[in-house]
KOLMINU-12004 format. One record per residue: x, y, z of N, C-alpha, C, CB in turn; residue in one letter. Coordinates in steps of 0.2 Angstrom, whole numbers, padded with zeros to 4 digits, always signed. Glycine has a CB too. Layout:
BEGIN
XYZXYZXYZXYZA/...
This chain:
BEGIN
+0061+0050-0163+0056+0053-0159+0049+0052-0161+0058+0061-0159M/+0048+0051-0167+0041+0049-0169+0039+0042-0167+0041+0050-0177L/+0044+0038-0167+0043+0031-0165+0042+0031-0158+0049+0026-0167T/+0046+0035-0154+0045+0035-0147+0038+0038-0145+0050+0039-0144L/+0036+0043-0148+0030+0046-0147+0024+0041-0148+0029+0053-0151T/+0024+0038-0153+0019+0033-0155+0019+0027-0150+0021+0030-0162T/+0025+0025-0148+0025+0019-0143+0021+0022-0136+0032+0017-0141I/+0023+0028-0134+0021+0031-0128+0013+0032-0128+0024+0038-0126V/+0011+0034-0134+0003+0035-0135+0000+0028-0135+0002+0039-0141L/+0003+0023-0138+0000+0016-0138+0000+0013-0131+0004+0012-0143T/+0005+0014-0127+0005+0011-0120+0000+0015-0116+0012+0012-0117V/-0001+0022-0117-0006+0025-0113-0013+0023-0115-0005+0033-0115L/-0014+0022-0121-0021+0019-0123-0022+0013-0120-0021+0019-0131T/-0017+0008-0120-0018+0001-0117-0020+0002-0110-0012-0003-0119L/-0016+0006-0107-0017+0007-0099-0024+0010-0098-0012+0012-0097G/-0026+0015-0102-0033+0017-0101-0038+0012-0102-0034+0023-0105V/-0037+0008-0107-0042+0003-0108-0042-0002-0102-0040-0001-0115Q/-0037-0004-0100-0036-0009-0094-0040-0005-0088-0029-0011-0092L/-0039+0001-0087-0042+0004-0081-0049+0005-0082-0039+0012-0080A/-0052+0006-0088-0059+0006-0090-0062-0001-0088-0060+0007-0097M/-0059-0006-0090-0061-0013-0089-0061-0015-0081-0058-0018-0093Q/-0056-0013-0078-0055-0016-0071-0059-0011-0066-0048-0016-0069Q/-0059-0005-0067-0062+0000-0062-0068+0003-0065-0057+0005-0061F/-0068+0008-0069-0074+0011-0072-0073+0015-0078-0076+0016-0066S/-0078+0014-0083-0077+0018-0089-0077+0025-0089-0082+0015-0094P/-0080+0028-0083-0080+0035-0082-0074+0038-0079-0086+0036-0077R/-0069+0034-0079-0062+0037-0076-0058+0039-0082-0059+0032-0072I/-0060+0038-0088-0056+0039-0094-0054+0047-0095-0059+0037-0100V/-0059+0051-0094-0058+0058-0094-0053+0061-0090-0065+0062-0093R/-0053+0058-0083-0048+0061-0079-0041+0059-0081-0050+0058-0072A/-0040+0053-0083-0034+0050-0086-0031+0054-0092-0034+0043-0087L/-0036+0055-0096-0034+0059-0102-0032+0066-0101-0039+0058-0108L/-0035+0069-0096-0034+0076-0094-0028+0077-0090-0040+0079-0091G/-0024+0072-0088-0018+0073-0084-0013+0078-0087-0015+0066-0083D/-0012+0083-0084-0007+0088-0087+0000+0086-0088-0007+0094-0082R/+0002+0081-0083+0009+0079-0084+0010+0075-0090+0011+0075-0078A/+0005+0071-0092+0005+0067-0098+0004+0071-0104-0001+0062-0098S/+0000+0076-0104-0001+0081-0110+0006+0084-0111-0006+0086-0109Q/+0009+0087-0106+0016+0090-0107+0021+0086-0110+0018+0093-0100L/+0021+0079-0107+0026+0075-0110+0025+0073-0117+0026+0068-0106S/+0019+0072-0119+0017+0071-0126+0019+0077-0130+0010+0069-0127H/+0018+0083-0128+0019+0089-0131+0027+0090-0132+0016+0095-0128G/+0031+0088-0127+0038+0089-0128+0041+0084-0133+0041+0087-0121L/+0038+0078-0133+0040+0073-0138+0039+0075-0145+0037+0066-0137F/+0032+0077-0146+0030+0079-0153+0034+0086-0155+0023+0080-0153A/+0035+0090-0150+0039+0096-0152+0046+0095-0154+0038+0101-0146G/+0049+0090-0150+0056+0089-0152+0056+0086-0159+0059+0084-0147T/+0051+0082-0161+0051+0079-0168+0050+0084-0173+0046+0074-0168F/+0045+0089-0172+0044+0094-0176+0050+0099-0177+0038+0098-0174L/+0053+0100-0171+0059+0105-0172+0065+0102-0176+0062+0106-0165F/+0066+0095-0175+0071+0092-0179+0069+0092-0187+0072+0084-0177C/+0063+0091-0188+0061+0091-0195+0062+0098-0198+0053+0089-0196M/+0061+0103-0195+0062+0110-0197+0069+0111-0198+0058+0115-0192I/+0073+0109-0193+0080+0110-0193+0084+0106-0199+0083+0107-0186A/+0081+0101-0201+0084+0097-0207+0084+0102-0213+0080+0091-0208V/+0079+0106-0213+0078+0111-0219+0084+0116-0219+0071+0114-0219A/+0087+0117-0213+0092+0122-0213+0099+0120-0215+0092+0125-0206Q/+0099+0113-0216+0106+0110-0218+0107+0112-0226+0106+0102-0217V/+0113+0115-0227+0114+0117-0234+0120+0114-0237+0115+0125-0234D/+0119+0109-0241+0125+0105-0244+0129+0109-0248+0122+0099-0248D/+0127+0115-0251+0131+0119-0255+0135+0124-0252+0127+0122-0260T/+0134+0125-0245+0138+0130-0242+0145+0128-0241+0135+0131-0235A/+0149+0132-0238+0156+0131-0237+0157+0126-0231+0160+0137-0236E/+0162+0122-0231+0163+0117-0226+0163+0121-0219+0170+0113-0226P/+0160+0118-0214+0159+0121-0207+0153+0126-0207+0165+0125-0206G/+0150+0127-0212+0144+0131-0212+0138+0128-0215+0145+0138-0216Q/+0139+0121-0216+0133+0118-0219+0128+0116-0214+0136+0111-0222Q/+0130+0115-0208+0125+0113-0203+0125+0119-0198+0127+0106-0199V/+0119+0122-0196+0119+0127-0191+0120+0124-0184+0112+0131-0191P/+0125+0126-0181+0127+0123-0175+0122+0125-0169+0134+0126-0173S/+0120+0131-0169+0115+0132-0163+0109+0128-0164+0113+0140-0164V/+0106+0127-0170+0100+0123-0171+0101+0116-0169+0098+0124-0179T/+0107+0113-0171+0109+0106-0169+0110+0106-0162+0115+0104-0173V/+0113+0111-0159+0114+0110-0151+0107+0111-0148+0118+0116-0149A/+0102+0115-0151+0096+0115-0148+0092+0108-0148+0091+0120-0151S/+0093+0105-0154+0090+0098-0155+0093+0093-0150+0092+0096-0162G/+0099+0093-0149+0102+0089-0144+0099+0090-0137+0110+0090-0144Y/+0098+0097-0135+0096+0099-0129+0088+0096-0128+0096+0106-0128V/+0084+0097-0133+0078+0094-0133+0078+0087-0133+0074+0096-0139L/+0082+0083-0136+0082+0076-0136+0084+0074-0129+0087+0073-0141L/+0089+0077-0126+0091+0075-0119+0085+0076-0114+0097+0079-0117F/+0082+0082-0115+0076+0083-0111+0070+0078-0112+0073+0090-0112A/+0070+0076-0118+0065+0071-0119+0066+0064-0116+0064+0070-0127S/+0073+0062-0116+0075+0056-0112+0073+0057-0105+0082+0055-0113L/+0075+0062-0102+0073+0063-0095+0066+0063-0093+0076+0070-0092I/+0062+0066-0097+0055+0067-0096+0052+0060-0098+0051+0072-0101V/+0055+0056-0102+0052+0049-0104+0053+0045-0097+0056+0046-0109L/+0058+0045-0094+0059+0041-0088+0054+0043-0082+0066+0042-0085V/+0054+0050-0082+0049+0053-0077+0042+0051-0079+0049+0060-0076A/+0040+0051-0085+0033+0049-0088+0032+0042-0086+0033+0051-0095Y/+0036+0038-0088+0035+0030-0086+0033+0029-0079+0041+0026-0089V/+0037+0033-0075+0036+0032-0067+0029+0035-0066+0041+0035-0063H/+0028+0041-0068+0021+0044-0067+0015+0040-0070+0021+0051-0070H/+0016+0037-0076+0011+0033-0078+0009+0027-0074+0012+0031-0086A/+0015+0024-0072+0014+0018-0068+0011+0019-0061+0021+0015-0067G/+0013+0025-0058+0010+0027-0052+0002+0029-0053+0013+0033-0049Q/+0001+0032-0058-0006+0034-0059-0011+0029-0061-0006+0040-0065S/-0008+0023-0064-0013+0018-0066-0013+0013-0060-0010+0014-0072L/-0010+0014-0054-0011+0010-0048-0018+0011-0046-0006+0011-0043R/-0021+0007-0042-0027+0008-0038-0027+0014-0035-0029+0002-0034V/-0022+0015-0030-0022+0021-0026-0021+0028-0031-0016+0021-0021A/-0017+0027-0036-0017+0033-0041-0023+0035-0044-0011+0031-0046G/-0027+0030-0046-0033+0031-0050-0038+0034-0045-0036+0025-0053L/-0038+0031-0039-0043+0034-0034-0041+0041-0032-0043+0030-0027I/-0034+0043-0032-0032+0049-0030-0034+0054-0036-0025+0049-0029D/-0034+0052-0042-0036+0057-0048-0043+0059-0047-0035+0053-0054V/-0047+0054-0045-0054+0056-0045-0055+0060-0038-0059+0049-0045V/-0052+0058-0033-0053+0061-0026-0050+0068-0026-0050+0057-0021G/-0045+0069-0030-0042+0076-0030-0046+0081-0034-0035+0076-0033D/-0049+0078-0040-0054+0082-0044-0060+0084-0040-0056+0078-0050N/-0062+0079-0036-0068+0080-0032-0067+0085-0027-0071+0073-0029L/-0061+0085-0024-0060+0090-0018-0059+0097-0021-0053+0088-0015Q/-0056+0097-0027-0055+0104-0030-0062+0107-0032-0051+0103-0037S/-0067+0102-0034-0073+0105-0036-0077+0107-0030-0077+0099-0040E/-0076+0103-0024-0080+0105-0018-0077+0112-0016-0078+0100-0013I/-0070+0113-0016-0067+0119-0014-0070+0125-0018-0060+0119-0014D/-0071+0124-0025-0073+0129-0029-0080+0130-0029-0072+0127-0037R/-0085+0125-0028-0092+0126-0028-0094+0128-0021-0095+0120-0030S/-0091+0126-0016-0093+0127-0009-0088+0129-0005-0096+0120-0006F/-0086+0136-0006-0080+0138-0002-0082+0139+0005-0078+0145-0005P/-0077+0137+0010-0078+0137+0017-0078+0144+0019-0072+0133+0020A/-0083+0146+0023-0084+0153+0026-0081+0153+0033-0091+0155+0025R/-0081+0147+0037-0079+0147+0044-0073+0142+0045-0085+0146+0048T/-0069+0143+0050-0064+0138+0051-0067+0133+0056-0058+0142+0054T/-0066+0127+0055-0069+0122+0060-0066+0123+0067-0068+0115+0057P/-0070+0122+0072-0068+0123+0079-0064+0116+0080-0073+0124+0083R/-0058+0118+0083-0053+0112+0085-0052+0112+0093-0046+0113+0082V/-0053+0106+0096-0052+0106+0103-0045+0108+0105-0053+0099+0105E/-0044+0111+0111-0038+0113+0113-0033+0107+0114-0039+0117+0120A/-0027+0108+0112-0022+0103+0113-0023+0097+0108-0023+0100+0120G/-0027+0098+0103-0027+0093+0097-0024+0096+0091-0035+0092+0096V/-0020+0092+0088-0017+0093+0081-0021+0090+0076-0010+0091+0081V/-0023+0093+0070-0027+0090+0065-0022+0090+0059-0033+0095+0063T/-0025+0085+0054-0021+0084+0048-0022+0090+0043-0022+0077+0045A/-0017+0093+0040-0018+0098+0035-0019+0095+0028-0012+0103+0035D/-0019+0089+0027-0020+0085+0021-0023+0078+0022-0014+0086+0016E/-0026+0075+0017-0028+0068+0018-0023+0064+0016-0035+0067+0014S/-0024+0057+0018-0019+0052+0016-0019+0046+0021-0012+0055+0015G/-0015+0041+0020-0014+0036+0024-0008+0036+0028-0014+0029+0020V/-0008+0035+0035-0003+0036+0039+0002+0030+0037-0005+0035+0046V/+0008+0031+0035+0013+0026+0033+0019+0026+0038+0015+0027+0026V/+0020+0031+0041+0025+0030+0046+0025+0036+0051+0032+0031+0042M/+0027+0034+0057+0027+0039+0063+0035+0040+0065+0023+0037+0069L/+0037+0046+0065+0043+0048+0067+0043+0048+0075+0046+0054+0064D/+0045+0043+0078+0044+0043+0085+0049+0047+0089+0045+0036+0088H/+0055+0048+0087+0060+0052+0090+0058+0060+0090+0067+0052+0087P/+0055+0062+0084+0053+0068+0083+0047+0070+0087+0051+0070+0075L/+0042+0065+0088+0036+0066+0091+0038+0067+0099+0031+0061+0090L/+0042+0062+0101+0044+0062+0108+0048+0069+0110+0049+0056+0110I/+0052+0071+0105+0056+0077+0107+0051+0083+0107+0061+0078+0101D/+0046+0083+0103+0041+0089+0103+0037+0088+0110+0036+0088+0097Q/+0035+0082+0112+0031+0082+0118+0036+0084+0124+0029+0074+0119A/+0042+0082+0124+0047+0084+0129+0048+0092+0129+0054+0081+0128R/+0048+0095+0123+0049+0102+0123+0043+0106+0126+0050+0104+0116R/+0037+0103+0125+0031+0106+0127+0029+0104+0134+0025+0106+0123S/+0033+0099+0137+0032+0096+0144+0025+0093+0144+0033+0102+0149E/+0024+0089+0139+0017+0086+0138+0018+0079+0136+0013+0090+0132D/+0012+0076+0135+0012+0069+0133+0007+0068+0127+0010+0064+0139R/+0010+0066+0122+0005+0065+0116+0002+0059+0115+0010+0067+0109L/-0004+0059+0113-0008+0052+0112-0010+0052+0104-0014+0052+0116E/-0007+0047+0101-0009+0047+0094-0017+0044+0093-0005+0041+0090M/-0020+0048+0089-0027+0046+0088-0028+0042+0082-0032+0053+0088L/-0023+0041+0078-0023+0036+0072-0017+0031+0073-0023+0041+0066V/-0018+0026+0069-0013+0021+0069-0010+0021+0062-0016+0014+0071A/-0004+0018+0062-0001+0017+0055-0005+0012+0051+0006+0013+0056V/-0007+0015+0045-0011+0011+0040-0018+0014+0040-0012+0004+0043G/-0020+0019+0045-0026+0022+0045-0027+0028+0039-0028+0025+0052D/-0033+0028+0036-0034+0034+0032-0036+0040+0036-0039+0032+0026F/-0033+0046+0035-0034+0052+0039-0038+0057+0034-0028+0055+0042V/-0044+0059+0035-0047+0064+0031-0043+0071+0033-0054+0065+0032P/-0044+0076+0028-0041+0082+0029-0045+0086+0035-0041+0087+0023R/-0041+0088+0040-0044+0092+0045-0046+0087+0051-0050+0095+0043G/-0045+0081+0050-0047+0076+0056-0041+0076+0061-0047+0069+0053A/-0043+0075+0068-0038+0075+0073-0034+0069+0073-0042+0075+0080P/-0027+0070+0074-0022+0065+0073-0018+0064+0080-0017+0066+0067V/-0018+0070+0084-0014+0069+0090-0017+0073+0095-0007+0072+0089V/-0017+0071+0101-0020+0075+0107-0015+0075+0112-0027+0071+0110R/-0014+0081+0115-0009+0082+0120-0013+0082+0127-0006+0089+0120G/-0009+0082+0132-0011+0081+0139-0013+0075+0141-0017+0085+0140G/-0009+0070+0138-0010+0063+0141-0017+0060+0140-0008+0062+0148G/-0020+0062+0134-0027+0060+0133-0032+0063+0136-0027+0052+0134G/-0031+0068+0140-0036+0072+0144-0039+0078+0141-0033+0073+0151R/-0036+0079+0135-0038+0085+0131-0034+0091+0134-0045+0086+0132G/-0032+0096+0130-0028+0101+0132-0021+0100+0133-0031+0104+0138G/-0016+0104+0133-0009+0103+0134-0008+0103+0142-0005+0108+0131G/-0003+0098+0143+0000+0098+0150+0005+0103+0152+0002+0091+0151G/+0008+0106+0146+0013+0111+0148+0013+0116+0143+0020+0107+0147G/+0018+0118+0139+0018+0123+0134+0014+0121+0128+0025+0125+0132G/+0013+0126+0124+0009+0125+0118+0012+0120+0113+0008+0132+0114A/+0008+0116+0110+0011+0111+0105+0013+0114+0098+0006+0105+0104L/+0018+0112+0095+0020+0115+0089+0017+0110+0084+0028+0115+0088D/+0011+0112+0081+0007+0108+0077+0011+0107+0070+0000+0112+0075A/+0014+0112+0068+0018+0110+0061+0023+0105+0062+0021+0117+0059R/+0027+0105+0068+0032+0100+0069+0029+0094+0070+0037+0103+0075A/+0024+0093+0074+0021+0087+0075+0018+0084+0068+0015+0088+0080I/+0015+0088+0064+0013+0085+0057+0019+0082+0053+0010+0091+0053R/+0025+0085+0054+0031+0082+0051+0032+0075+0053+0037+0087+0051R/+0030+0074+0059+0032+0067+0062+0027+0062+0060+0032+0068+0069G/+0022+0064+0056+0016+0059+0054+0017+0059+0046+0009+0061+0057I/+0019+0054+0043+0020+0054+0036+0014+0051+0033+0027+0049+0034V/+0011+0055+0028+0005+0052+0025+0007+0051+0017+0000+0058+0025L/+0003+0046+0015+0004+0044+0007-0003+0042+0005+0010+0039+0006D/-0003+0040-0002-0009+0039-0004-0011+0031-0003-0009+0040-0012N/-0006+0027-0001-0008+0020+0001-0003+0018+0006-0007+0016-0006E/-0004+0012+0009+0000+0009+0014+0007+0007+0012-0004+0004+0018R/+0011+0006+0016+0018+0004+0014+0020-0001+0019+0023+0010+0015S/+0025-0005+0017+0028-0010+0021+0032-0008+0027+0032-0015+0017H/+0035-0002+0026+0039+0001+0031+0035+0003+0038+0043+0007+0029V/+0036+0000+0043+0033+0001+0049+0026-0002+0050+0033+0008+0051G/+0024-0006+0045+0017-0008+0045+0017-0016+0042+0013-0004+0040D/+0019-0020+0047+0019-0027+0046+0013-0030+0044+0022-0031+0052A/+0007-0027+0046+0000-0030+0045-0001-0029+0037-0005-0027+0049A/+0002-0024+0034+0001-0023+0027+0003-0029+0023+0004-0016+0025Y/+0009-0032+0025+0011-0037+0021+0007-0043+0022+0018-0039+0024G/+0004-0044+0028-0001-0050+0029-0007-0048+0025-0003-0050+0036L/-0009-0042+0024-0015-0040+0020-0014-0042+0013-0016-0033+0021R/-0008-0041+0010-0007-0042+0003-0007-0050+0002+0000-0039+0001K/-0004-0054+0006-0004-0061+0005-0011-0064+0006+0000-0064+0011L/-0015-0061+0010-0022-0063+0011-0026-0061+0005-0025-0060+0017V/-0025-0055+0002-0028-0053-0004-0027-0058-0010-0026-0046-0006D/-0020-0060-0011-0018-0065-0016-0022-0071-0015-0011-0066-0016I/-0022-0074-0009-0025-0080-0008-0033-0080-0009-0024-0083+0000A/-0036-0075-0007-0043-0074-0008-0045-0074-0015-0046-0068-0005E/-0041-0070-0019-0042-0070-0026-0041-0076-0030-0038-0064-0030R/-0036-0080-0027-0035-0087-0030-0041-0092-0029-0029-0089-0028S/-0044-0091-0023-0049-0095-0021-0056-0093-0024-0050-0095-0013I/-0057-0087-0025-0064-0084-0027-0064-0082-0034-0066-0079-0022A/-0059-0083-0038-0059-0080-0045-0062-0085-0049-0052-0078-0047S/-0068-0087-0048-0072-0091-0053-0072-0088-0060-0079-0093-0050S/-0072-0093-0065-0071-0100-0065-0064-0102-0065-0074-0103-0071P/-0059-0097-0064-0052-0099-0064-0049-0099-0057-0048-0094-0069Y/-0052-0103-0053-0049-0104-0046-0042-0107-0047-0054-0108-0042Q/-0038-0105-0042-0031-0107-0042-0029-0109-0035-0026-0102-0045D/-0031-0114-0032-0030-0115-0025-0022-0116-0023-0034-0121-0022P/-0019-0118-0028-0011-0119-0027-0008-0113-0026-0008-0123-0034A/-0010-0107-0029-0008-0101-0028-0009-0099-0021-0010-0095-0033T/-0016-0100-0019-0018-0099-0012-0013-0102-0007-0025-0100-0011A/-0012-0109-0008-0007-0112-0004+0000-0109-0003-0006-0120-0006V/+0002-0106-0009+0009-0103-0008+0008-0097-0004+0011-0101-0015Q/+0003-0093-0004+0002-0087+0000+0002-0089+0007-0004-0083-0002S/-0002-0095+0009-0003-0097+0016+0004-0099+0018-0008-0103+0016I/+0008-0102+0014+0015-0104+0016+0019-0098+0019+0019-0107+0010D/+0018-0092+0015+0022-0086+0018+0018-0083+0024+0022-0081+0012R/+0012-0084+0024+0008-0081+0030+0010-0086+0036+0001-0082+0029L/+0011-0092+0035+0013-0097+0040+0020-0095+0043+0013-0104+0038H/+0024-0094+0038+0031-0092+0040+0031-0085+0044+0035-0091+0034D/+0028-0080+0041+0028-0074+0045+0025-0074+0052+0024-0069+0041A/+0019-0078+0053+0016-0078+0059+0020-0082+0064+0009-0081+0058M/+0024-0087+0061+0028-0092+0066+0034-0087+0069+0031-0098+0062R/+0036-0083+0064+0042-0078+0067+0039-0073+0072+0045-0075+0061Q/+0033-0071+0071+0030-0066+0075+0027-0068+0081+0024-0062+0071L/+0025-0075+0082+0022-0077+0088+0026-0078+0094+0019-0084+0086C/+0033-0078+0093+0038-0079+0098+0041-0072+0100+0042-0084+0097V/+0040-0067+0096+0043-0061+0097+0039-0055+0101+0045-0058+0090R/+0042-0051+0104+0038-0046+0108+0036-0041+0103+0043-0042+0113P/+0030-0038+0103+0026-0034+0099+0028-0027+0101+0019-0035+0098L/+0026-0022+0096+0028-0015+0098+0024-0012+0104+0026-0011+0091S/+0028-0008+0108+0025-0005+0114+0021+0001+0111+0031-0004+0119E/+0016+0002+0115+0012+0008+0114+0014+0014+0118+0005+0007+0115S/+0018+0013+0123+0021+0018+0127+0028+0020+0125+0021+0016+0135M/+0029+0026+0124+0036+0028+0121+0039+0033+0126+0036+0031+0114H/+0045+0032+0129+0048+0036+0134+0054+0040+0131+0050+0032+0140R/+0055+0046+0135+0061+0050+0133+0067+0047+0137+0060+0057+0135D/+0072+0051+0136+0079+0048+0140+0078+0048+0147+0084+0053+0138A/+0074+0052+0150+0073+0052+0157+0068+0047+0160+0070+0059+0159A/+0065+0043+0155+0060+0038+0157+0053+0040+0157+0062+0035+0163G/+0051+0047+0156+0045+0049+0156+0041+0047+0150+0045+0057+0157T/+0035+0045+0150+0031+0043+0145+0029+0050+0141+0024+0039+0147V/+0031+0050+0135+0030+0056+0131+0025+0055+0125+0036+0059+0128R/+0024+0048+0123+0020+0047+0117+0017+0040+0118+0025+0047+0110L/+0010+0040+0116+0006+0034+0116+0003+0033+0109+0000+0035+0122I/+0005+0027+0106+0003+0026+0100-0002+0020+0100+0009+0024+0095T/-0005+0019+0094-0010+0013+0093-0007+0008+0090-0016+0016+0090R/-0005+0002+0093-0002-0003+0090-0006-0009+0090+0004-0005+0094E/-0005-0014+0085-0009-0020+0084-0007-0025+0089-0008-0022+0077L/-0012-0028+0092-0011-0033+0097-0009-0040+0093-0016-0034+0102S/-0008-0045+0097-0007-0052+0094-0013-0054+0091-0004-0057+0099W/-0019-0053+0094-0025-0056+0092-0027-0052+0085-0031-0054+0097D/-0025-0046+0085-0026-0042+0079-0022-0045+0073-0024-0035+0080G/-0016-0046+0074-0012-0050+0068-0015-0056+0066-0005-0051+0071Y/-0017-0060+0071-0020-0067+0069-0027-0065+0065-0022-0070+0076V/-0031-0060+0067-0037-0059+0064-0035-0057+0056-0041-0053+0067A/-0030-0052+0056-0028-0050+0049-0026-0056+0045-0023-0045+0049V/-0022-0061+0047-0019-0066+0044-0024-0072+0042-0013-0069+0047A/-0029-0073+0047-0033-0079+0046-0040-0079+0045-0031-0084+0051F/-0043-0073+0048-0051-0073+0048-0054-0074+0042-0053-0066+0051D/-0052-0070+0037-0055-0071+0030-0054-0077+0027-0053-0065+0026E/-0048-0080+0028-0046-0086+0024-0049-0092+0028-0038-0087+0025L/-0050-0092+0034-0054-0097+0037-0061-0098+0035-0054-0096+0045V/-0064-0092+0034-0071-0092+0031-0072-0094+0024-0074-0085+0033D/-0067-0091+0020-0067-0092+0013-0064-0099+0011-0064-0087+0009L/-0058-0100+0014-0054-0106+0012-0057-0113+0014-0048-0106+0015G/-0062-0113+0019-0065-0119+0021-0069-0123+0015-0070-0118+0027S/-0071-0119+0010-0074-0122+0004-0069-0126-0001-0078-0117+0000S/-0063-0125+0000-0058-0128-0004-0054-0133+0000-0053-0123-0007S/-0054-0139-0001-0051-0144+0003-0043-0143+0003-0052-0151+0000P/-0040-0141-0003-0033-0139-0003-0031-0134+0002-0031-0138-0010L/-0035-0128+0002-0034-0123+0006-0035-0124+0013-0038-0117+0004V/-0040-0128+0015-0042-0129+0021-0037-0134+0025-0049-0133+0022A/-0034-0139+0021-0029-0143+0024-0023-0139+0025-0028-0149+0019R/-0021-0135+0021-0015-0131+0022-0016-0126+0028-0013-0127+0016R/-0022-0123+0028-0023-0118+0034-0023-0122+0041-0030-0115+0033L/-0025-0128+0041-0025-0132+0047-0018-0134+0049-0030-0139+0046L/-0014-0136+0044-0007-0137+0046-0004-0131+0048-0003-0140+0039A/-0005-0125+0046-0002-0119+0048-0004-0118+0055-0003-0113+0044A/-0011-0118+0057-0013-0117+0063-0011-0122+0068-0021-0116+0063L/-0011-0128+0066-0008-0133+0071-0001-0131+0073-0008-0140+0068D/+0003-0130+0068+0010-0128+0070+0011-0122+0074+0014-0127+0063D/+0007-0117+0073+0007-0111+0077+0005-0112+0084+0003-0105+0073L/+0000-0116+0085-0003-0117+0091+0003-0121+0096-0009-0122+0091V/+0007-0125+0092+0012-0128+0096+0018-0124+0097+0014-0134+0092E/+0019-0119+0093+0025-0114+0093+0024-0108+0098+0027-0112+0086T/+0018-0106+0098+0016-0100+0101+0016-0101+0109+0009-0097+0099A/+0018-0095+0112+0018-0096+0120+0010-0097+0122+0021-0089+0123P/+0009-0100+0128+0003-0101+0130-0002-0095+0130+0003-0104+0137P/+0000-0089+0131-0004-0083+0132-0006-0081+0125-0001-0078+0135E/-0003-0084+0119-0005-0082+0113-0009-0088+0109+0001-0080+0109R/-0010-0093+0112-0013-0099+0109-0021-0098+0108-0012-0105+0112R/-0024-0094+0112-0031-0094+0112-0034-0092+0105-0034-0090+0117A/-0031-0087+0102-0034-0084+0096-0033-0089+0090-0030-0077+0094A/-0027-0092+0091-0026-0097+0085-0030-0103+0086-0018-0100+0086L/-0031-0106+0092-0036-0111+0093-0043-0110+0091-0036-0114+0101E/-0045-0103+0092-0052-0101+0090-0053-0102+0083-0054-0094+0093E/-0048-0100+0079-0048-0100+0071-0048-0107+0069-0042-0096+0068R/-0044-0111+0072-0043-0119+0071-0050-0122+0072-0038-0122+0075R/-0053-0121+0077-0060-0124+0079-0065-0121+0073-0062-0122+0086T/-0065-0115+0071-0069-0113+0066-0068-0116+0060-0069-0105+0065R/-0062-0117+0058-0060-0121+0052-0063-0128+0052-0053-0120+0050L/-0062-0131+0057-0064-0138+0058-0072-0139+0058-0061-0142+0064R/-0075-0134+0061-0082-0134+0061-0085-0133+0054-0085-0129+0066D/-0082-0128+0051-0084-0127+0044-0084-0133+0039-0081-0121+0041A/-0078-0136+0040-0077-0142+0036-0082-0148+0038-0070-0145+0036A/-0083-0148+0044-0088-0153+0046-0095-0152+0044-0088-0154+0054A/-0096-0146+0044-0103-0144+0041-0104-0146+0034-0104-0136+0042G/-0098-0146+0030-0099-0148+0023-0098-0156+0022-0094-0145+0019E/-0097-0160+0028-0097-0167+0028-0089-0169+0026-0101-0170+0023G/-0084-0165+0028-0077-0167+0027-0074-0167+0033-0074-0162+0022R/-0069-0172+0034-0065-0172+0040-0058-0170+0038-0064-0179+0043R/-0055-0164+0041-0049-0161+0039-0043-0165+0042-0049-0154+0041L/-0038-0165+0038-0031-0167+0040-0026-0162+0038-0029-0174+0037H/-0022-0160+0043-0017-0155+0041-0012-0158+0036-0012-0154+0047P/-0010-0153+0031-0006-0155+0025-0002-0149+0023-0011-0158+0019D/+0004-0149+0024+0008-0143+0022+0008-0142+0015+0015-0145+0024V/+0007-0147+0010+0006-0146+0003-0001-0144+0001+0009-0152+0000Q/-0005-0144+0006-0012-0144+0004-0015-0150+0002-0013-0139-0002G/-0012-0154-0002-0014-0161-0004-0008-0164-0007-0020-0161-0010L/-0005-0168-0002+0001-0172-0004+0005-0174+0001+0005-0167-0009G/+0005-0171+0007+0009-0174+0013+0005-0174+0019+0015-0169+0014S/-0001-0175+0019-0005-0176+0025-0005-0183+0028-0013-0174+0023G/-0006-0184+0034-0006-0191+0037-0010-0196+0034-0007-0190+0044P/-0016-0193+0031-0020-0198+0028-0018-0200+0021-0027-0195+0027D/-0013-0197+0018-0010-0198+0011-0003-0202+0011-0010-0192+0008L/+0000-0201+0017+0007-0204+0017+0007-0212+0019+0011-0201+0022L/+0011-0216+0016+0011-0223+0017+0015-0224+0023+0015-0227+0011A/+0012-0229+0027+0015-0231+0033+0021-0236+0032+0010-0235+0038R/+0025-0237+0037+0031-0241+0035+0028-0249+0034+0036-0241+0042E/+0031-0251+0029+0029-0258+0027+0022-0258+0023+0028-0262+0033G/+0020-0252+0021+0013-0252+0017+0015-0250+0010+0008-0248+0021S/+0011-0252+0005+0012-0250-0002+0008-0244-0004+0011-0256-0006D/+0004-0242+0000-0001-0236-0001-0003-0232+0005-0007-0239-0004G/-0007-0227+0004-0009-0223+0009-0013-0227+0014-0013-0217+0007P/-0013-0225+0020-0017-0228+0026-0024-0225+0025-0014-0226+0033T/
């Protein structure tokens, strides 16, 4: 138990140091004041001290069967079992709290508590009729469409989502409007509590129901690999673009999510905010086209991806891709370079491959 307690404290110290270096040295107090961590450390240390005290109760001179106090030993086992359970929970809690979203939540929750304490609300904010507001803040990670459609049907209304999956919602902000977007209910009163259950909030975005978030992560990896001077790693950026290319190639020929959701009778009951094809293209390529044009490796790989997508996508979806391709070529031309598409970034472009009967590149 003493070794376990020491390891846990060491890991916590290292985690706090990394958080200080990457985010802010002023976040240390909030991390060290975490009640869950303090209770875990107290349980580990308390179990060790209990066992040390229990050892003194062992009497080698007593009669057989009475040398070891059974209740004390059983209590030690119970504490040990509890420590193992808390250890697993603590590791999960520590990992979650040291994430970006976890650290921001620690500071944000402390700030919100201080605002509520120092500036207590004296009036209730006025809410428009037929509008449901969020009772807590968070990022919209999922919408329960069947539940929301059922609630709209029960109230003989039509719900309009005022937020999209991936949006951050402040506490008290409007999230749903009834009456088909005209304000006010079209039928019975809306069940605000039930509607809130259909809008799942968390402290960060999730892949479930949010395909754009996966694109966002791949773009982040590629951007860091390009811009992380002096340790630039364009090969990693090329790998990220490989997966972006694959994802967008699958997406470009598939129907996107509908914003109109109907009940069994065919009546529109829910209107959601969905990302268009141009929106997916912007998420996947806008930042990389602007930043990646400075790296020949990344620019060639981007051009190969865009060329393939233009050929694969239906005619109505090509304009957004062609616009990014033109921007990429213009940026390279402005730097005095002529781009060639290359799936490897630098290794399989038409300017590098040998022609039939030739011993070298053309």
